[in-house]
Structures are given as C-alpha cells and as structure tokens.
C-alpha positions as CSV (number, residue, x, y, z in Angstrom):
1,M,-7.5,-36.3,-15.4
2,K,-6.9,-32.8,-14.2
3,T,-4.1,-32.3,-11.6
4,R,-5.5,-31.0,-8.3
5,T,-3.8,-29.4,-5.3
6,S,-4.8,-29.3,-1.7
7,I,-4.8,-25.8,-0.3
8,S,-4.7,-25.4,3.4
9,V,-6.5,-22.2,4.4
10,S,-6.1,-20.9,7.9
11,M,-8.8,-18.6,9.0
12,C,-7.4,-15.5,10.8
13,I,-3.9,-17.0,10.7
14,S,-1.2,-14.3,9.9
15,L,-3.9,-11.7,9.8
16,C,-2.5,-8.4,10.9
17,L,-4.7,-5.7,12.2
18,L,-4.0,-2.6,10.2
19,A,-6.6,-0.1,11.0
20,G,-8.8,1.4,13.6
21,G,-11.6,2.9,11.7
22,L,-9.4,3.5,8.6
23,K,-6.4,5.0,10.3
24,L,-3.5,2.6,9.7
25,Y,-0.7,2.3,12.3
26,S,2.5,4.2,11.4
27,Q,5.9,2.9,11.1
28,S,6.9,4.5,14.3
29,A,4.2,2.7,16.3
30,T,5.2,0.0,18.8
31,K,5.5,-3.5,17.2
32,N,2.8,-5.0,19.5
33,H,0.2,-3.3,17.4
34,A,0.8,-6.0,14.8
35,Q,-0.2,-9.2,16.3
36,I,0.0,-12.7,14.8
37,S,-1.8,-15.4,16.6
38,K,-2.6,-19.1,15.9
39,A,-5.3,-20.2,13.6
40,Y,-8.7,-20.8,15.4
41,Q,-9.8,-22.9,12.4
42,Q,-8.0,-24.8,9.6
43,R,-9.5,-26.5,6.6
44,V,-8.2,-28.1,3.5
45,F,-9.8,-27.0,0.2
46,D,-9.1,-29.4,-2.8
47,T,-9.3,-26.8,-5.7
48,P,-8.1,-27.3,-9.3
49,Y,-4.5,-26.7,-9.8
50,G,-3.7,-23.1,-11.1
51,N,-7.2,-21.8,-10.1
52,Q,-7.6,-18.3,-8.5
53,R,-9.1,-18.5,-5.0
54,R,-11.3,-15.9,-3.4
55,W,-12.8,-15.8,0.1
56,S,-16.2,-14.3,0.1
57,K,-19.2,-14.5,2.5
58,N,-17.8,-17.4,4.5
59,A,-17.2,-19.4,1.3
60,L,-14.1,-20.1,-0.9
61,I,-14.6,-19.4,-4.6
62,S,-12.3,-21.1,-7.1
63,F,-12.1,-20.2,-10.8
64,R,-9.7,-20.1,-13.7
65,Q,-8.6,-16.5,-14.0
66,Y,-8.3,-15.2,-17.6
67,G,-9.2,-18.6,-19.1
68,K,-10.2,-18.9,-22.8
69,S,-13.1,-21.1,-23.5
70,Q,-16.8,-20.8,-24.4
71,K,-17.8,-21.9,-20.8
72,E,-15.9,-21.1,-17.7
73,K,-16.5,-23.0,-14.5
74,I,-16.8,-21.5,-10.9
75,L,-16.6,-23.6,-7.9
76,V,-17.8,-22.6,-4.4
77,Y,-16.7,-24.5,-1.2
78,D,-18.3,-24.1,2.3
79,Q,-16.3,-23.5,5.5
80,T,-15.7,-27.2,6.0
81,G,-14.0,-27.4,2.6
82,A,-16.7,-29.3,0.9
83,L,-17.7,-28.3,-2.7
84,N,-21.3,-27.3,-2.5
85,R,-21.9,-25.4,-5.8
86,R,-20.8,-25.5,-9.4
87,A,-21.6,-22.6,-11.8
88,T,-21.0,-21.8,-15.5
89,V,-20.2,-18.5,-17.0
90,S,-21.6,-18.7,-20.6
91,L,-23.0,-15.9,-22.7
92,P,-24.6,-15.8,-26.1
93,D,-22.4,-15.2,-29.2
94,A,-19.3,-15.4,-27.0
95,G,-16.6,-17.5,-28.8
96,V,-14.3,-17.0,-25.8
97,I,-15.0,-16.0,-22.2
98,S,-12.3,-14.9,-19.7
99,V,-13.3,-14.5,-16.0
100,S,-11.3,-11.9,-14.0
101,D,-13.0,-12.1,-10.6
102,A,-15.9,-13.7,-8.8
103,T,-17.7,-12.9,-5.5
104,L,-21.0,-13.5,-3.6
105,N,-23.7,-11.1,-2.6
106,G,-25.6,-11.1,0.6
107,D,-28.2,-13.5,-0.8
108,G,-25.4,-16.0,-1.7
109,L,-25.7,-15.4,-5.4
110,L,-22.5,-15.5,-7.4
111,L,-21.3,-12.6,-9.4
112,A,-18.5,-12.8,-12.0
113,S,-16.7,-10.2,-14.1
114,G,-14.7,-10.6,-17.2
115,G,-14.5,-10.3,-20.9
116,T,-15.7,-12.0,-24.1
117,R,-14.5,-12.2,-27.8
118,D,-16.9,-13.2,-30.5
119,T,-16.1,-15.1,-33.8
120,K,-15.4,-11.8,-35.5
121,G,-12.8,-10.8,-32.8
122,R,-15.0,-8.1,-31.2
123,V,-14.3,-7.7,-27.5
124,A,-16.8,-6.9,-24.8
125,H,-16.6,-6.7,-21.0
126,F,-19.2,-7.7,-18.5
127,I,-20.4,-8.2,-14.9
128,A,-22.8,-11.2,-14.6
129,Q,-25.0,-12.5,-11.8
130,L,-25.6,-16.2,-11.7
131,N,-28.9,-17.7,-10.5
132,E,-29.5,-20.5,-8.1
133,T,-29.0,-23.1,-10.8
134,G,-25.5,-21.9,-11.5
135,Q,-26.3,-20.2,-14.8
136,V,-26.0,-16.6,-15.9
137,G,-29.3,-14.7,-15.0
138,R,-28.4,-11.0,-15.4
139,V,-25.6,-9.2,-17.2
140,I,-24.2,-5.7,-17.2
141,R,-22.2,-4.7,-20.3
142,T,-19.4,-2.5,-18.9
143,T,-17.5,-2.0,-22.1
144,P,-15.0,-0.2,-22.4
145,F,-14.5,-0.6,-18.7
146,M,-12.6,-3.8,-17.7
147,A,-13.8,-4.9,-14.2
148,R,-10.7,-6.6,-12.8
149,K,-12.1,-6.9,-9.3
150,I,-15.7,-6.8,-8.0
151,C,-17.4,-6.6,-4.6
152,V,-21.0,-6.0,-3.3
153,A,-21.7,-3.3,-0.7
154,K,-25.5,-3.5,-0.5
155,D,-27.9,-6.0,-1.9
156,D,-29.7,-3.5,-4.0
157,G,-28.8,-4.7,-7.4
158,T,-25.5,-2.8,-7.6
159,V,-21.9,-3.9,-7.7
160,W,-18.6,-2.1,-7.4
161,A,-15.7,-2.7,-9.7
162,Y,-12.0,-1.9,-9.8
163,G,-10.6,-1.6,-13.3
164,G,-10.0,0.7,-16.3
165,D,-11.2,1.5,-19.8
166,Q,-9.8,-0.7,-22.6
167,G,-7.3,1.4,-24.7
168,T,-7.5,4.4,-22.5
169,V,-6.5,3.1,-19.0
170,R,-4.4,6.2,-18.2
171,D,-7.4,8.5,-18.6
172,S,-10.0,6.3,-16.9
173,A,-11.5,5.9,-13.4
174,V,-10.2,3.4,-10.9
175,L,-13.5,2.5,-9.2
176,E,-17.0,2.3,-10.8
177,Q,-20.4,1.3,-9.5
178,Y,-22.9,-0.5,-11.8
179,S,-26.6,-1.3,-11.5
180,F,-28.1,-4.4,-13.2
181,D,-31.2,-2.2,-14.0
182,K,-29.5,1.1,-14.8
183,G,-25.9,0.4,-15.9
184,L,-23.1,2.7,-14.8
185,L,-24.0,4.8,-11.7
186,K,-20.6,6.3,-10.5
187,A,-17.1,6.6,-11.8
188,L,-14.6,7.6,-9.1
189,F,-10.9,8.4,-8.7
190,P,-9.7,9.4,-12.2
191,R,-6.2,8.1,-12.9
192,T,-5.2,11.5,-14.1
193,E,-5.5,12.8,-10.6
194,L,-3.6,9.9,-8.9
195,G,0.0,8.8,-9.0
196,R,1.9,6.8,-11.6
197,E,1.4,3.6,-9.5
198,W,-2.2,3.5,-10.8
199,V,-1.4,3.7,-14.4
200,G,-1.0,-0.1,-14.9
201,L,-4.3,-1.8,-14.7
202,D,-3.1,-4.9,-12.8
203,G,-0.1,-3.2,-11.1
204,G,3.4,-4.5,-11.0
205,S,2.3,-7.8,-9.2
206,P,-0.8,-9.8,-9.0
207,E,-1.3,-8.9,-5.3
208,Q,-0.7,-5.1,-5.7
209,I,-4.4,-4.0,-6.0
210,H,-7.1,-5.1,-3.4
211,L,-10.8,-4.2,-3.4
212,A,-13.2,-4.5,-0.4
213,C,-16.8,-3.5,0.4
214,T,-19.1,-3.1,3.3
215,A,-22.5,-1.5,3.6
216,Q,-20.7,1.7,4.7
217,K,-17.5,1.9,2.7
218,V,-15.7,0.8,-0.5
219,V,-12.0,0.8,-0.4
220,V,-9.2,0.2,-2.9
221,F,-5.7,-0.5,-1.6
222,N,-2.5,-0.3,-3.6
223,A,-0.2,-2.5,-1.6
224,V,3.0,-1.3,-3.5
225,S,2.6,2.4,-2.9
226,D,0.5,2.1,0.3
227,V,-2.2,4.4,-1.1
228,L,-5.8,3.8,0.2
229,L,-8.8,5.1,-1.8
230,E,-12.0,5.2,0.2
231,Y,-15.6,6.0,-0.8
232,D,-18.0,6.6,2.1
233,L,-21.5,5.6,0.9
234,S,-23.4,7.5,3.6
235,T,-21.6,10.9,3.0
236,D,-20.9,10.4,-0.8
237,Q,-17.3,11.4,-0.1
238,A,-14.3,10.0,-2.0
239,T,-10.9,10.4,-0.4
240,S,-7.3,9.3,-1.2
241,R,-4.6,9.0,1.4
242,K,-1.1,7.7,1.8
243,V,-0.8,5.2,4.6
244,S,2.3,4.4,6.6
245,P,3.9,0.9,5.9
246,L,4.1,-1.8,8.5
247,P,7.4,-2.4,10.3
248,G,9.6,-4.6,8.0
249,R,7.2,-3.8,5.2
250,R,9.8,-4.3,2.5
251,D,10.0,-7.9,3.3
252,L,6.3,-8.5,3.4
253,L,3.9,-9.2,0.6
254,V,0.1,-8.5,1.1
255,T,-1.6,-11.7,0.0
256,G,-5.2,-11.0,1.2
257,F,-7.2,-8.1,2.2
258,C,-10.6,-7.5,3.8
259,L,-12.7,-4.7,5.4
260,T,-14.9,-5.5,8.4
261,D,-18.3,-4.0,9.1
262,D,-16.9,-1.8,11.8
263,G,-14.3,-0.3,9.5
264,L,-11.2,-2.4,10.4
265,I,-8.9,-3.5,7.7
266,L,-7.3,-7.0,7.9
267,V,-4.5,-8.2,5.7
268,S,-2.7,-11.5,5.3
269,L,1.1,-11.3,4.9
270,Y,3.7,-13.4,3.4
271,Q,7.4,-13.0,4.3
272,K,9.3,-13.1,1.0
273,T,12.7,-13.9,2.6
274,I,13.4,-15.9,5.7
275,S,16.8,-15.7,7.4
276,L,18.0,-19.0,8.9
277,R,19.7,-18.8,12.3
C-alpha cells in the first residue's frame, strides 16, 4: 500500500501582489505594498507521497515528476479536494516514460510534457494532450527540446514550453511555442543572449524557474536572479527585464507563481528561516 500525505492548500494565503501590469514593486517601496491576508478557502488534498502538485484552471494536478515506468499516472482534484479524474501517459514503443509537467487547457483537457526511452536506449521528448477518457490523444514530438514546464495561452491547439535542447542547452531557446498540427512555431529568448543564470536547464533549485500564460502574455520568471522574460501575444514583442526584489527577499523562497488575466503577477512565498522571540 502506497504511503500518502495530506496536503493543506490555502487559496490566496501568503500570496503577495508583485505587479501592477508587469511593473514589480521596487525594494525602496513602502512595505504595505506587500500584503498577506488570511485564506478565504482551505482544502485538504490527499495526494500520493512525493508527487509533484500543480494548480491549474481551478484544479490541483498531481503526478510523479521524472518517474520511470511504461505508464505514468496523473491525478486531477477539484476545488473541494475530491479526486475527479485519473489519466495515464502511455506512448507506443516507449520502454520508459518520464513526466516533467502537466496542465489543463480552457476545455479542461490535460496536457503533459516529458521524455521517453525505447528498448534500444533512444531518447525522445514530447508534449501530449490527453482525451476525456484519460488516454493520450495527440502528441507533439519536441526533440531535441526538453519541455520542462508547459502552459496554454489560447485554446487554438498550441502550447508554450520552457526548456532547452538536449546536449546543447547553452545554445538553445528558453521559451518555445508548439502546435499539435504544425509542430514548432516560435523559439524565443536564446540563452546566448541571456545571463549565466539561464545556462542550467532546471536552475539551482526546483523553484527557480516559473512559467505562466494568459491569452495576452506568456512570462518566464527566474526567482533567483529576479529576471522576467515576457512575450506579448498581441504585439509579438519579446522583452527581458531585471525586476527589483521584495523587501527581505534573501529570506524568502518563491514556491508558487501565477499571472492573472489583467496582467498581475501573484507569488506564494516561504520564509526559509524564522527567528524565535
């Protein structure tokens, strides 16, 4: 019997308003710009021990990140904490499947990214869309690009991915857009034009890189270097900017990140050290 753990997820607790539009508050701003309020909802999600958890479209997605089996399970919980969907990522000729991320599109369909290895040791990378029965319905082969994080901006059969090319991460793009019909559409923010903090695919910590999408923008945030990459879908403009850290930032770990439809950025924060008085 598998060990399970109960995860208490507080919606909007410890969420700190970072941006108006996409202008983040500077370190010299008054502290009342960062407000922490009590949770307006609390739920307990009974997810398998060790699983990665991802909040998407008012649902909690639970999956084993970088697992190694022929079939990888994805669980979806509703806002009450009830398990309402089970899905399986399984691909032909794949001896081993590893899932790196999962999300929901506007229609509620699951998407998952990851990699496979066949019986001859050949590696491939993919983004898959799962159908209503929880099985893989459509697949994009992204090789050599390893899609570490994915999100959906518009329900037009496209998906955005943060990642890098296998074997040549230093020379590859940070952000790519794929279509289930046409394959690769865009490759943005070459690492050769960015700082050293983007050289490592997964960053120095699991919570260093964050990806978020709305119908207007796609953003990638490096929580260690405080660099924000932004792509505006309406103007087709890609920009990179350094943002000022929050007061007391050295003691805070960004554990969650989201972008609202009106352009606000919300993050959840964890205080790494607590002084007892």
